[in-house]
C-alpha positions in Angstrom: 11.2 20.8 48.8 10.7 17.7 50.9 8.5 14.8 49.6 6.3 14.9 52.7 5.5 18.5 52.2 4.7 18.0 48.5 2.5 15.0 49.3 0.6 17.0 51.9 0.0 19.7 49.2 -1.2 16.9 46.8 -3.6 15.6 49.5 -5.0 19.1 50.1 -5.4 19.7 46.4 -7.4 16.5 45.6 -9.1 15.5 48.9 -12.5 17.0 48.1 -12.6 15.6 44.5 -11.5 12.2 45.8 -14.1 12.2 48.5 -17.0 12.9 46.1 -15.8 10.4 43.5 -15.1 7.7 46.1 -18.6 7.9 47.4 -19.9 6.8 44.0 -17.0 4.5 43.4 -15.5 6.4 40.4 -12.1 7.4 41.9 -9.3 5.2 40.4 -7.5 3.0 43.0 -4.0 4.0 44.0 -3.0 0.4 44.7 -3.3 -3.0 43.1 -5.0 -4.8 46.0 -7.4 -7.3 44.4 -9.8 -7.0 47.3 -10.0 -3.3 47.1 -10.5 -3.5 43.3 -13.4 -5.9 43.7 -14.9 -3.7 46.5 -14.6 -0.6 44.3 -16.2 -2.2 41.3 -19.1 -3.6 43.5 -19.7 -0.1 45.0 -19.6 1.5 41.5 -22.0 -1.1 40.1 -24.4 -0.6 43.1 -24.5 3.1 42.6 -25.1 2.8 38.9 -27.9 0.3 39.4 -29.6 2.5 42.1 -29.5 5.6 39.9 -30.6 3.7 36.8 -33.5 1.7 38.3 -34.7 4.0 41.1 -34.8 7.4 39.3 -33.6 7.3 35.6 -35.8 4.5 34.2 -39.0 5.4 36.2 -38.6 9.0 35.1 -38.3 7.9 31.5 -41.4 5.7 31.8 -43.3 8.7 33.3 -42.2 10.7 30.3 -43.6 8.1 27.9 -46.9 8.0 29.8 -47.5 11.7 29.5 -46.3 11.9 25.9 -48.6 14.3 24.0 -49.1 16.9 26.8 -46.6 19.6 26.2 -46.5 21.0 29.8 -46.3 17.6 31.4 -43.6 16.5 29.0 -41.4 19.6 29.6 -41.9 19.3 33.4 -40.7 15.7 33.2 -37.8 16.3 30.8 -36.2 18.8 33.2 -35.5 15.8 35.4 -35.2 13.1 32.8 -32.5 14.9 30.8 -30.1 15.5 33.8 -30.6 11.9 35.0 -29.7 10.6 31.5 -26.6 12.9 31.6 -25.6 11.4 34.9 -25.8 7.9 33.5 -23.6 9.0 30.5 -21.0 10.6 32.8 -20.8 7.5 35.0 -20.4 5.2 32.0 -17.6 7.4 30.5 -15.6 7.7 33.7 -16.1 4.0 34.4 -14.8 3.1 30.9 -11.8 5.6 31.3 -10.7 4.4 34.7 -7.2 3.2 33.5 -6.2 6.4 31.8 -7.7 8.4 34.5 -5.5 6.6 37.0 -2.5 7.6 35.0 -3.5 11.2 35.1 -3.9 11.1 38.9 -0.5 9.5 39.2 1.0 12.3 37.0 -0.7 14.9 39.3 0.9 13.2 42.4 4.3 13.1 40.8 4.2 16.8 39.9 3.3 17.7 43.5 5.9 15.5 45.2 8.9 16.2 43.0 11.4 18.9 43.8 10.4 22.4 42.6 11.1 26.0 43.1 9.1 28.2 45.5 7.6 30.1 42.6 6.5 26.9 40.9 4.8 25.6 44.1 3.0 28.9 44.5 1.7 28.7 40.9 0.5 25.1 41.6 -1.2 26.1 44.8 -3.0 29.0 43.0 -4.4 26.7 40.4 -5.3 24.0 43.0 -7.1 26.7 45.0 -9.2 27.6 42.1 -10.1 23.9 41.4 -10.8 23.4 45.1 -13.1 26.4 45.2 -15.0 25.0 42.1 -15.3 21.6 44.0 -16.7 23.3 47.1 -19.2 25.3 45.0 -20.2 22.1 43.1 -20.7 20.2 46.3 -22.8 23.1 47.8 -25.0 23.2 44.6 -25.5 19.5 44.7 -26.6 19.5 48.3 -28.7 22.6 47.9 -30.5 21.1 45.0 -31.3 17.9 46.9 -32.4 19.7 50.0 -34.7 22.0 48.0 -36.0 19.2 45.8 -37.0 17.0 48.8 -37.2 19.5 51.6 -39.8 22.0 50.1 -42.5 19.3 49.6 -42.1 18.5 53.3 -43.4 22.0 54.1 -46.2 21.6 51.5 -44.4 23.8 49.0 -44.4 22.3 45.5 -42.4 23.4 42.5 -43.6 20.6 40.1 -46.4 21.1 37.6 -47.6 17.5 38.0 -47.9 14.7 40.5 -46.9 11.1 40.3 -49.2 9.2 37.9 -49.8 6.4 40.4 -51.5 8.7 43.0 -52.9 12.2 42.9 -52.5 12.8 46.7 -49.0 11.4 47.2 -46.4 12.3 44.7 -42.7 12.2 44.3 -40.5 15.3 43.8 -39.2 13.7 40.6 -42.0 12.8 38.3 -41.7 9.0 38.0 -43.7 5.8 37.5 -43.0 2.6 39.4 -44.3 -0.8 38.6 -45.1 -1.6 42.2 -48.0 0.0 44.1 -46.7 3.2 45.9 -50.1 4.4 47.0 -49.9 2.6 50.4 -47.6 2.9 53.4 -44.9 2.0 53.9 -44.3 1.4 50.1 -44.6 5.1 49.4 -42.2 6.2 52.2 -39.6 3.5 51.3 -39.8 4.5 47.6 -39.4 8.2 48.5 -36.4 7.4 50.7 -34.8 5.3 47.9 -35.5 8.1 45.4 -33.9 10.7 47.7 -30.8 8.4 48.2 -30.5 7.8 44.4 -30.9 11.5 43.7 -28.2 12.4 46.2 -25.8 9.9 44.6 -26.7 11.1 41.1 -26.2 14.8 42.0 -22.9 14.1 43.6 -21.8 12.1 40.5 -22.9 14.9 38.2 -21.0 17.5 40.1 -17.9 15.3 41.0 -17.2 14.5 37.3 -17.2 18.1 36.3 -15.1 19.0 39.3 -12.6 16.3 38.3 -12.3 18.0 34.9 -11.6 21.3 36.6 -9.0 19.6 38.8 -7.1 18.0 35.9 -7.3 21.0 33.6 -6.2 23.6 36.2 -3.3 21.3 37.2 -2.1 21.2 33.6 -2.6 25.0 33.4 -0.3 25.3 36.4 2.3 23.0 34.9 2.2 25.0 31.6 2.7 28.2 33.6 5.6 26.7 35.4 7.0 25.6 32.0 6.6 29.2 30.8 8.5 30.4 33.9 11.4 28.0 33.3 11.6 28.8 29.6 11.5 32.5 30.3 14.7 32.3 32.4 16.5 29.8 30.2 19.5 32.1 29.8 20.2 32.0 33.6 21.0 28.3 33.7 24.5 27.1 33.1 23.5 23.6 31.9 21.4 25.1 29.1 21.2 22.0 27.0 20.1 19.7 29.8 17.5 22.2 31.0 16.2 22.7 27.4 15.9 18.9 27.0 14.0 18.6 30.3 11.6 21.4 29.3 10.9 19.9 25.9 10.2 16.5 27.4 7.9 18.2 30.0 6.1 20.1 27.3 5.5 16.9 25.3 4.2 15.2 28.5 1.8 18.0 29.1 0.5 18.0 25.5 -0.1 14.3 25.9 -2.0 14.9 29.1 -4.2 17.5 27.4 -5.0 14.9 24.7 -5.9 12.3 27.3 -8.2 14.8 29.1 -9.8 15.7 25.8 -10.3 12.1 25.0 -12.0 11.5 28.3 -14.3 14.5 28.3 -15.0 15.4 24.7 -18.0 13.0 24.3 -19.2 14.3 27.7 -18.9 17.9 26.5 -20.9 17.1 23.3 -23.6 15.5 25.4 -23.7 18.5 27.7 -24.0 20.9 24.8 -27.0 19.1 23.4 -28.5 18.6 26.8 -28.0 22.1 28.0 -29.4 23.6 24.8 -32.6 21.5 25.1 -32.9 22.1 28.8 -32.4 25.8 28.5 -35.2 26.1 26.0 -37.5 24.0 28.2 -36.8 26.0 31.3 -37.4 29.2 29.5 -40.7 27.9 28.1 -41.8 26.9 31.6 -40.8 30.2 33.1 -42.8 32.1 30.5 -45.8 29.8 31.0 -45.8 30.3 34.8 -45.5 34.1 34.4 -48.4 34.2 32.0 -50.7 32.1 34.3 -50.9 34.9 36.9 -53.7 33.1 38.8 -51.5 30.0 39.1 -48.2 31.8 39.7 -46.0 29.9 42.1 -43.0 31.7 43.4 -41.4 28.4 44.4 -41.8 27.2 40.8 -40.3 30.3 39.4 -37.3 30.3 41.9 -36.7 26.6 41.2 -36.6 27.1 37.4 -34.2 30.1 37.7 -31.9 28.3 40.2 -31.8 25.1 38.1 -31.0 27.1 34.9 -28.2 29.0 36.6 -26.8 25.8 38.1 -26.7 24.0 34.7 -25.3 27.1 33.1 -22.4 27.3 35.6 -21.5 23.6 34.9 -21.5 24.3 31.2 -19.4 27.4 31.6 -16.8 25.4 33.6 -15.9 23.4 30.5 -15.9 26.5 28.3 -13.8 28.7 30.7 -11.2 26.0 31.5 -10.9 25.1 27.9 -10.2 28.7 27.0 -7.6 29.0 29.7 -5.8 25.9 28.3 -5.8 27.4 24.8 -4.3 30.6 26.2 -1.6 28.7 28.1 -0.6 26.5 25.1 -1.1 28.8 22.1 -0.1 32.2 23.5 2.1 32.0 26.6 4.2 29.0 25.4 4.0 29.5 21.7 5.1 33.2 21.7 7.6 33.1 24.6 10.7 35.3 24.5 13.7 33.1 25.4 15.8 36.2 26.0 13.9 36.8 29.2 
């Protein structure tokens, strides 16, 4: 297999994930150009500051101001918790840029090296799954932002409360700003900044999860290729050399799994706690909206259900991919029949 063809496959496999992460400055550089490194760090810092000071901190201040009112607190926390999770994800990926770059280099090397047709087909199958997840993640991110900021434009609200600074004009995300947003154009500019920060945040949230899917499914494909080679060991004349290569490849993949686990384990712990809390809050709000029949808002109910399903799918991504990795390592490789 020619290098150019393998590199084209690599570009096809990662282009969506790379695009989403490059927008927020979290994609590791593939060169050592000092100017590009400074530019990337500046872009990453700007995105982090925008998310932190435009939506995350104002949302937290708003939560503190409504402390004591159960409904208002729950309504606020369904935005405050995801924003806090976004900040955590950005910090983790930022801190793990070096090892993440090594993983991306490994993925590229696996694609461009010479391989059998069956191995390439297995890698394409796994990459297609990861690409589909990335497309769905991008769609959910854009759909969430459009519904969050588009519905209020048509006088359709799904929030239980308005912004504390003004009872006529309010932001889709409950937040409190230190400057006066009751006048124009301060309100419009702040709303635009909040929409921009929310777009970056939602893309960061989805892109990091999609990156996990990309890396994990690539390793799954390599383990399946290893299983294929081990299964046909008896067919090779240079048995010792092939066995040595497969053992080294297996050790490399195990190390890759450990690196992936090291990058995403803290993130997964945060997601477990965050999803458990958010799932309970969303359920409470849904029951509360249904009970208040005279105040029943279909848009509120739809938003709660869609948000819960979206968070559930992101959580299931980690669980499903982790289970696939366990099956590949423990069952298919551990109990292989070398007699073919």
